[in-house]
Backbone as CSV, one residue per row, in Angstrom:
resi,resn,N_x,N_y,N_z,CA_x,CA_y,CA_z,C_x,C_y,C_z
1,MET,26.374,8.228,17.802,25.415,7.723,16.532,24.559,6.672,16.487
2,ILE,25.270,5.473,17.041,24.475,4.810,17.370,23.366,4.181,17.837
3,LYS,23.246,5.209,19.228,22.420,5.225,20.056,20.955,6.189,19.564
4,ARG,21.459,7.334,18.783,20.594,8.059,17.597,19.637,6.812,16.997
5,LEU,20.891,5.891,16.118,19.971,5.008,15.346,18.964,4.156,16.138
6,ILE,18.921,3.873,17.263,18.720,2.966,18.198,17.553,3.826,18.528
7,LEU,16.966,4.772,18.865,16.086,5.565,19.105,15.135,5.379,17.901
8,ALA,16.048,5.977,16.992,14.951,6.198,15.572,14.750,4.972,15.287
9,ALA,14.983,3.971,15.533,14.584,2.402,15.083,13.579,2.256,16.010
10,ALA,13.575,2.628,17.624,12.500,2.320,18.556,11.413,3.291,18.245
11,VAL,11.322,4.712,18.220,10.219,5.387,17.870,9.595,4.690,16.054
12,GLY,10.465,4.871,15.721,9.105,4.023,14.372,8.507,2.540,14.451
13,ALA,9.299,2.212,15.682,8.761,0.424,15.951,7.465,0.886,16.449
14,SER,7.807,1.750,17.570,6.089,2.402,18.296,5.707,2.740,17.745
15,LEU,5.620,3.830,16.339,4.812,4.458,15.726,3.859,3.457,14.754
16,THR,4.459,2.364,14.399,3.802,2.005,13.484,3.059,0.645,13.788
17,GLY,2.801,0.196,15.392,1.656,-0.080,16.153,1.006,-1.539,15.512
18,ALA,0.026,-1.755,15.864,-0.508,-2.959,15.595,-1.878,-2.586,14.814
19,ALA,-2.027,-1.113,14.283,-2.812,-0.968,13.292,-2.468,-1.348,12.153
20,LEU,-1.067,-1.269,11.851,-0.867,-1.351,10.595,-0.502,-2.948,10.307
21,ALA,-0.711,-3.555,11.072,-0.838,-5.228,10.862,-0.995,-5.838,9.919
22,GLN,0.012,-6.965,8.967,-0.725,-7.171,8.009,-0.624,-9.071,7.997
23,ASP,-0.730,-9.544,6.837,-0.351,-11.127,7.135,0.905,-10.997,7.337
24,LYS,0.661,-12.270,8.358,2.004,-12.764,9.225,2.970,-13.694,8.090
25,ALA,2.705,-14.094,7.235,3.401,-14.624,5.979,4.546,-13.292,5.650
26,ALA,3.775,-12.110,5.066,4.899,-11.044,4.484,5.030,-10.110,5.438
27,GLY,4.823,-10.561,6.949,5.741,-9.608,7.531,4.888,-9.043,7.945
28,THR,5.160,-7.892,8.801,4.617,-6.617,9.260,5.727,-5.340,9.305
29,PRO,5.131,-4.336,9.261,6.479,-3.109,9.088,7.003,-2.912,10.861
30,ASP,5.999,-3.230,11.893,6.602,-3.834,13.177,7.899,-4.900,13.005
31,ASP,7.371,-5.848,12.716,8.692,-6.736,12.635,10.081,-6.433,11.891
32,CYS,9.892,-5.883,11.225,10.534,-5.087,9.698,11.587,-4.031,10.981
33,LEU,11.213,-3.295,11.585,11.943,-2.442,11.996,12.250,-2.803,13.223
34,LYS,11.645,-3.776,14.224,12.558,-4.315,15.040,13.979,-4.960,14.546
35,LYS,13.653,-5.847,13.113,15.344,-6.468,12.754,16.126,-5.018,12.254
36,ALA,15.744,-3.770,12.237,16.485,-2.696,11.964,17.223,-2.210,13.354
37,PHE,15.851,-2.300,14.378,16.741,-2.045,15.925,17.670,-3.228,16.370
38,GLU,17.293,-4.359,16.196,18.295,-5.296,16.385,19.648,-4.940,15.587
39,LEU,19.633,-4.809,14.176,20.907,-4.268,13.884,21.358,-3.312,14.511
40,ALA,20.833,-2.563,14.719,21.928,-1.069,15.517,22.280,-1.518,17.077
41,GLN,21.459,-2.340,17.674,21.865,-2.605,18.803,23.331,-3.576,18.812
42,ALA,23.693,-4.237,17.824,24.174,-5.256,17.122,25.760,-4.122,17.160
43,ALA,25.460,-3.126,16.381,26.485,-2.489,15.626,26.975,-1.507,16.877
44,GLU,26.197,-1.538,17.895,26.388,-0.454,19.148,27.878,-1.145,20.080
45,GLN,27.641,-3.053,19.920,28.631,-3.881,20.598,30.259,-3.696,19.776
46,LYS,29.948,-3.025,18.342,31.199,-3.348,17.845,31.769,-1.894,18.043
47,LYS,33.079,-2.280,17.698,34.170,-0.786,17.132,34.007,-0.654,15.667
48,LEU,33.035,0.309,14.982,32.852,0.487,13.702,33.631,2.020,13.700
49,SER,34.527,1.746,12.475,34.798,3.207,12.209,34.203,3.726,11.410
50,GLU,34.288,5.315,11.649,33.220,6.711,11.613,32.782,6.523,10.067
51,ALA,33.529,5.711,9.186,33.067,5.470,7.886,32.102,4.381,7.689
52,ASP,32.310,3.478,8.741,31.465,2.570,9.022,30.014,2.554,9.318
53,LEU,30.334,3.665,10.054,29.359,4.293,11.397,28.329,4.989,10.306
54,GLU,28.882,5.424,9.477,27.610,6.519,8.351,27.127,5.657,7.357
55,SER,27.608,4.303,6.828,27.403,3.772,6.006,26.307,2.680,6.956
56,LEU,26.678,2.472,7.522,25.425,1.663,8.921,23.913,2.664,9.168
57,GLU,24.327,3.973,8.995,23.379,4.700,9.403,22.579,5.029,8.175
58,THR,23.133,5.186,6.914,22.449,5.203,5.832,21.571,3.846,5.248
59,MET,22.516,3.105,5.214,21.356,1.566,5.462,19.935,1.389,6.136
60,LEU,20.374,1.988,7.716,19.332,1.540,8.389,18.330,2.439,8.046
61,THR,18.103,3.546,7.548,17.237,4.769,7.107,16.782,3.823,6.124
62,LYS,17.356,4.077,5.407,17.078,2.746,3.586,15.837,1.638,3.849
63,MET,16.693,1.011,5.479,15.984,-0.389,5.638,14.757,0.612,6.285
64,GLU,14.762,1.690,7.465,13.368,1.950,7.838,12.334,2.419,6.743
65,ALA,12.682,3.105,5.633,11.440,3.359,4.952,11.267,2.597,3.761
66,HIS,11.918,1.375,3.558,11.391,0.194,2.980,9.926,-0.321,3.653
67,CYS,10.833,-0.488,5.431,9.603,-1.062,6.226,8.759,-0.409,6.202
68,ASP,8.662,0.815,6.592,7.368,1.818,6.689,6.907,1.693,5.118
69,ALA,6.716,1.201,3.841,6.430,1.230,2.870,6.031,-0.354,2.183
70,SER,6.556,-0.927,3.444,5.589,-2.550,3.548,6.540,-3.345,2.433
71,GLU,7.653,-3.377,2.106,8.690,-3.322,1.206,9.950,-4.221,2.041
72,PHE,9.696,-5.867,2.096,10.105,-6.567,3.036,11.011,-7.085,2.452
73,ASP,10.835,-7.381,1.143,12.097,-8.163,0.583,13.602,-6.891,0.365
74,ALA,13.240,-5.956,0.029,13.928,-5.011,-0.231,14.500,-4.733,1.113
75,ALA,13.825,-4.602,2.133,14.418,-4.177,3.397,15.518,-5.735,3.843
76,ASP,15.169,-6.731,3.856,15.808,-7.720,4.121,17.129,-7.871,3.188
77,LYS,16.906,-7.276,1.802,18.290,-7.575,1.046,19.296,-6.391,1.999
78,VAL,18.487,-5.277,2.466,19.231,-4.345,3.208,20.113,-4.865,4.627
79,ALA,19.229,-5.610,5.148,19.830,-6.102,6.129,20.858,-6.941,6.148
80,VAL,20.422,-7.495,5.069,21.798,-8.172,4.933,23.369,-7.624,4.767
81,GLU,22.990,-6.628,3.846,24.448,-6.013,3.953,24.738,-5.061,5.393
82,ALA,23.782,-4.592,5.737,24.437,-4.078,7.260,25.030,-5.215,8.223
83,LYS,24.242,-6.136,7.824,24.739,-7.802,8.940,26.530,-7.855,8.630
84,ALA,26.820,-7.632,6.978,28.059,-8.182,6.552,29.168,-6.916,7.191
85,LEU,28.261,-5.704,7.120,29.419,-4.648,7.706,29.517,-4.698,9.089
86,ILE,28.605,-5.110,9.761,28.957,-5.006,11.194,29.887,-6.667,11.474
87,SER,29.736,-7.604,10.276,30.522,-8.700,11.205,32.277,-8.424,10.909
88,LYS,32.243,-7.774,9.668,33.662,-7.575,9.269,34.814,-6.897,9.830
C-alpha cells in the first residue's frame, strides 16, 4: 500500500513539472508533492497498523489535492498530521 502511495506521489510530482512553477516564497506544487513523497517514504520504514496506513493514505491523498490546487498552507497542515501519525 505504501509503495502505491510513493508511486502516486512520484507520478504527481513528475506531472506537475516546471511549467507550474510559482514564486519560490509561496512554494510550488512540485515542492509540495515532494513533501508528500518524503512522508510516504518515511512511512514505508515504519511498521504501521492497517488502520494507520488507511489514515495515512487518506492524508496523503488530501495533501496531494492541496498541492495540485496550490493550497500550500493547507497541505502543510495535513503534513503535520501525517508526521504525527508516522512518528507515534
